[in-house]
ROTIKE-344994 format. One line per field, with one value per atom (N, C-alpha, C): atom name; x negated, y, z negated; residue in one letter. Coordinates in steps of 0.2 Angstrom, whole numbers. Layout:
N
lumdren CA ...
X X ...
Y Y ...
Z Z ...
volum a ...
! end
This chain:
164
lumdren N CA C N CA C N CA C N CA C N CA C N CA C N CA C N CA C N CA C N CA C N CA C N CA C N CA C N CA C N CA C N CA C N CA C N CA C N CA C N CA C N CA C N CA C N CA C N CA C N CA C N CA C N CA C N CA C N CA C N CA C N CA C N CA C N CA C N CA C N CA C N CA C N CA C N CA C N CA C N CA C N CA C N CA C N CA C N CA C N CA C N CA C N CA C N CA C N CA C N CA C N CA C N CA C N CA C N CA C N CA C N CA C N CA C N CA C N CA C N CA C N CA C N CA C N CA C N CA C N CA C N CA C N CA C N CA C N CA C N CA C N CA C N CA C N CA C N CA C N CA C N CA C N CA C N CA C N CA C N CA C N CA C N CA C N CA C N CA C N CA C N CA C N CA C N CA C N CA C N CA C N CA C N CA C N CA C N CA C N CA C N CA C N CA C N CA C N CA C N CA C N CA C N CA C N CA C N CA C N CA C N CA C N CA C N CA C N CA C N CA C N CA C N CA C N CA C N CA C N CA C N CA C N CA C N CA C N CA C N CA C N CA C N CA C N CA C N CA C N CA C N CA C N CA C N CA C N CA C N CA C N CA C N CA C N CA C N CA C N CA C N CA C N CA C N CA C N CA C N CA C N CA C N CA C N CA C N CA C N CA C N CA C N CA C N CA C N CA C N CA C N CA C N CA C N CA C N CA C N CA C N CA C N CA C N CA C N CA C N CA C N CA C N CA C N CA C N CA C
X -534 -531 -531 -537 -538 -533 -531 -526 -519 -518 -511 -511 -516 -517 -516 -520 -519 -512 -509 -502 -497 -498 -494 -495 -501 -502 -499 -500 -497 -490 -487 -479 -477 -481 -479 -480 -485 -486 -480 -479 -474 -467 -465 -459 -458 -464 -463 -463 -467 -467 -461 -456 -450 -444 -445 -440 -437 -430 -427 -429 -430 -431 -425 -424 -418 -418 -412 -411 -411 -412 -412 -405 -400 -393 -391 -394 -393 -396 -402 -406 -402 -399 -395 -389 -386 -380 -381 -387 -389 -390 -394 -396 -390 -385 -379 -375 -376 -371 -375 -381 -385 -382 -382 -381 -387 -389 -395 -395 -390 -390 -396 -399 -404 -410 -410 -416 -415 -409 -407 -413 -415 -420 -427 -428 -434 -436 -442 -445 -450 -450 -455 -458 -464 -468 -473 -473 -478 -484 -490 -496 -501 -500 -505 -505 -499 -499 -499 -500 -500 -494 -490 -484 -485 -483 -483 -475 -475 -468 -467 -462 -461 -455 -457 -452 -453 -448 -448 -452 -451 -454 -461 -464 -472 -473 -478 -480 -485 -484 -488 -490 -496 -499 -498 -494 -492 -495 -498 -500 -497 -494 -491 -495 -495 -498 -495 -500 -498 -494 -495 -492 -487 -487 -482 -476 -477 -473 -471 -476 -476 -480 -479 -484 -490 -496 -502 -506 -505 -507 -503 -503 -500 -504 -505 -509 -505 -506 -504 -508 -504 -508 -511 -509 -512 -515 -515 -517 -524 -527 -534 -533 -528 -527 -523 -526 -522 -518 -518 -514 -507 -503 -496 -492 -488 -484 -477 -476 -470 -467 -461 -458 -458 -456 -455 -449 -444 -438 -440 -444 -446 -450 -455 -458 -454 -449 -444 -440 -438 -434 -438 -444 -448 -450 -451 -453 -446 -441 -434 -433 -435 -434 -439 -445 -450 -448 -445 -443 -438 -433 -427 -430 -434 -437 -441 -445 -448 -443 -437 -432 -429 -428 -425 -430 -436 -441 -441 -443 -443 -450 -452 -458 -457 -452 -451 -443 -442 -435 -435 -430 -430 -422 -421 -414 -414 -411 -411 -407 -407 -402 -395 -393 -386 -384 -389 -387 -388 -391 -392 -398 -397 -402 -406 -413 -417 -421 -421 -425 -429 -435 -440 -441 -440 -441 -445 -451 -455 -452 -452 -449 -454 -452 -456 -458 -453 -454 -459 -463 -468 -464 -458 -455 -453 -452 -450 -443 -439 -432 -431 -429 -428 -420 -417 -410 -409 -403 -401 -394 -392 -385 -384 -379 -377 -370 -370 -364 -359 -352 -347 -348 -350 -351 -357 -361 -368 -368 -372 -372 -380 -381 -388 -391 -388 -390 -392 -388 -390 -396 -397 -403 -409 -408 -413 -415 -411 -412 -408 -407 -403 -405 -411 -413 -411 -408 -405 -398 -397 -391 -387 -380 -375 -376 -377 -378 -371 -369 -363 -360 -354 -351 -354 -357 -360 -368 -370 -377 -380 -386 -389 -396 -398 -404 -409 -415 -421 -426 -427 -432 -438 -444 -450 -454 -457 -460 -468 -472 -479 -480 -485 -487 -490 -489 -492 -499
Y 691 685 683 684 683 686 693 696 693 691 687 681 677 671 672 676 678 680 684 686 680 676 670 665 664 660 663 670 673 673 674 673 666 661 654 653 655 654 658 664 668 664 662 658 652 648 642 643 649 650 653 656 659 654 648 643 642 642 642 635 635 629 626 619 616 617 618 619 612 612 605 603 607 605 602 605 602 595 594 588 583 585 581 578 583 581 575 575 570 563 564 558 555 559 555 551 552 548 542 541 535 528 523 516 513 513 511 503 499 492 488 490 486 487 492 493 489 486 483 479 480 476 477 483 485 492 494 500 502 508 510 517 517 524 524 530 531 535 532 536 536 542 543 538 535 530 523 522 515 515 510 509 505 507 503 500 494 491 485 486 481 477 471 466 459 456 449 450 456 457 457 459 460 466 470 476 474 476 475 481 481 486 485 489 487 492 490 495 493 499 498 499 496 498 504 508 515 515 510 510 505 500 494 495 499 500 493 489 483 482 478 477 474 478 475 472 473 470 471 465 465 462 465 462 464 460 461 467 472 478 477 471 471 464 459 453 451 447 444 441 436 433 437 440 445 442 435 432 433 435 436 430 427 422 424 429 431 426 425 421 426 424 428 433 430 434 440 438 443 449 447 452 456 453 457 462 459 463 469 468 474 479 476 481 485 482 486 491 489 494 500 498 504 508 506 510 515 512 516 521 519 523 529 528 534 538 536 540 545 542 546 552 552 557 559 554 556 553 554 552 545 543 537 535 529 526 520 519 513 511 505 503 497 497 491 486 480 475 476 481 483 488 491 495 503 504 511 514 520 523 528 528 533 536 542 545 551 551 557 561 567 572 578 578 584 590 596 601 607 612 618 622 622 626 624 619 615 612 609 605 598 594 587 586 584 583 575 573 566 565 562 561 554 553 546 546 540 539 532 533 528 525 518 515 516 516 518 514 508 504 505 510 512 519 520 526 528 535 537 534 533 529 522 519 512 511 516 516 520 522 526 532 536 542 548 549 554 561 562 569 571 567 569 573 578 582 580 580 579 584 581 586 586 580 580 573 572 566 561 555 551 551 557 559 563 562 566 568 573 577 578 577 579 582 589 593 594 593 594 599 604 609 610 611 612 619 621 628 631 637 640 643
Z -335 -336 -344 -347 -354 -358 -358 -362 -361 -355 -354 -358 -358 -361 -369 -371 -379 -380 -376 -378 -378 -373 -373 -379 -381 -387 -393 -394 -400 -400 -394 -393 -395 -393 -394 -402 -405 -412 -416 -414 -418 -417 -411 -410 -414 -414 -418 -426 -428 -435 -437 -433 -435 -435 -433 -433 -440 -441 -448 -451 -457 -461 -463 -463 -465 -473 -475 -482 -486 -492 -496 -496 -496 -495 -489 -483 -477 -476 -479 -479 -483 -489 -493 -490 -486 -482 -478 -475 -470 -474 -480 -484 -487 -489 -492 -488 -481 -476 -474 -476 -474 -478 -474 -478 -480 -486 -489 -490 -488 -490 -487 -482 -479 -483 -488 -493 -500 -500 -507 -510 -516 -520 -516 -514 -511 -513 -513 -514 -509 -506 -501 -503 -503 -503 -498 -494 -489 -492 -492 -494 -488 -485 -479 -474 -472 -467 -469 -476 -478 -483 -482 -485 -491 -497 -503 -504 -502 -502 -507 -512 -517 -514 -513 -509 -512 -514 -517 -524 -528 -534 -534 -529 -528 -524 -526 -522 -517 -511 -505 -502 -499 -495 -488 -484 -477 -473 -467 -462 -456 -453 -446 -440 -435 -429 -426 -424 -422 -415 -411 -404 -404 -407 -406 -411 -417 -422 -425 -426 -429 -435 -439 -445 -443 -444 -442 -448 -454 -460 -466 -470 -476 -481 -487 -493 -499 -504 -511 -514 -517 -519 -526 -530 -536 -538 -534 -536 -533 -536 -534 -527 -527 -521 -516 -511 -507 -502 -501 -496 -497 -492 -493 -488 -491 -487 -486 -481 -479 -473 -473 -467 -461 -455 -450 -451 -454 -456 -461 -466 -470 -467 -462 -458 -454 -451 -447 -451 -457 -461 -464 -466 -468 -463 -457 -451 -449 -449 -448 -454 -460 -465 -465 -463 -462 -457 -451 -446 -448 -452 -454 -459 -463 -468 -465 -460 -456 -453 -451 -448 -453 -459 -464 -466 -466 -467 -474 -479 -486 -488 -494 -497 -500 -503 -507 -507 -507 -507 -511 -515 -519 -520 -519 -520 -525 -530 -535 -533 -537 -535 -536 -540 -540 -534 -531 -525 -527 -533 -535 -530 -528 -523 -527 -526 -528 -522 -521 -515 -518 -516 -517 -511 -511 -506 -507 -505 -506 -501 -504 -500 -499 -495 -493 -499 -504 -510 -515 -513 -518 -523 -522 -527 -524 -528 -526 -529 -524 -526 -527 -533 -534 -534 -529 -529 -531 -535 -538 -536 -533 -532 -536 -540 -545 -542 -542 -541 -546 -545 -550 -557 -557 -563 -567 -565 -568 -571 -576 -580 -580 -581 -582 -587 -593 -599 -597 -593 -591 -587 -583 -579 -582 -588 -591 -588 -585 -581 -584 -591 -594 -592 -590 -588 -581 -577 -571 -572 -568 -568 -562 -563 -558 -552 -546 -541 -536 -534 -530 -531 -532 -533 -537 -534 -538 -537 -535 -534 -539 -542 -547 -545 -548 -546 -551 -550 -555 -550 -552 -547 -551 -548 -551 -547 -549 -545 -547 -543 -545 -545 -549 -550 -544 -543 -536 -538
volum m m m r r r p p p k k k f f f i i i f f f l l l v v v l l l c c c a a a i i i s s s f f f c c c g g g c c c a a a p p p e e e e e e s s s v v v q q q e e e k k k f f f d d d d d d l l l k k k t t t i i i d d d y y y s s s e e e f f f r r r d d d m m m s s s i i i v v v n n n r r r k k k g g g i i i y y y l l l v v v t t t y y y h h h d d d a a a m m m h h h r r r v v v k k k m m m s s s l l l f f f a a a n n n k k k i i i s s s s s s v v v e e e l l l a a a s s s e e e e e e n n n k k k k k k v v v l l l w w w t t t k k k e e e d d d t t t t t t h h h v v v e e e g g g a a a l l l k k k s s s f f f d d d e e e i i i g g g i i i l l l a a a l l l s s s v v v d d d k k k s s s g g g n n n v v v h h h l l l s s s l l l p p p w w w y y y d d d r r r c c c t t t y y y h h h f f f l l l k k k l l l l l l p p p n n n n n n t t t l l l e e e g g g v v v k k k k k k q q q y y y y y y q q q r r r y y y e e e g g g n n n w w w y y y l l l d d d k k k k k k c c c s s s e e e r r r
! end
């Protein structure tokens, strides 16, 4: 019985380990079709289950309930007075944005007031891909991102890799 069990475990591990990885281009193809308007004038970074959310021009530390998928706590990230006065509509909007953010599967997302989109995507090759989508009336110089390279259409890329 034991050899059969070990054989089944090894087969399962090898089967899961051989699954093809999605390429960066395939992930980008998904990312470029998303409507980012719900994130306008908002920035979200996921740090080990705690979201750093810039909303209403202030950075907040947001924790989500694991089971209810609702905000369990919000506090200002940098102020002495940690009390946050969000309306019910603000809370509902941020909860929806965080759910959408989790579905996208990226490390960070920022959409400025103009609607330009910045995405950070860590990848299996130990690189982080920073994608930037500029609206037609904006330039790399205007957003101070001259080091980005055109990737596709109005999307630009800056790739940073860690040493192995």
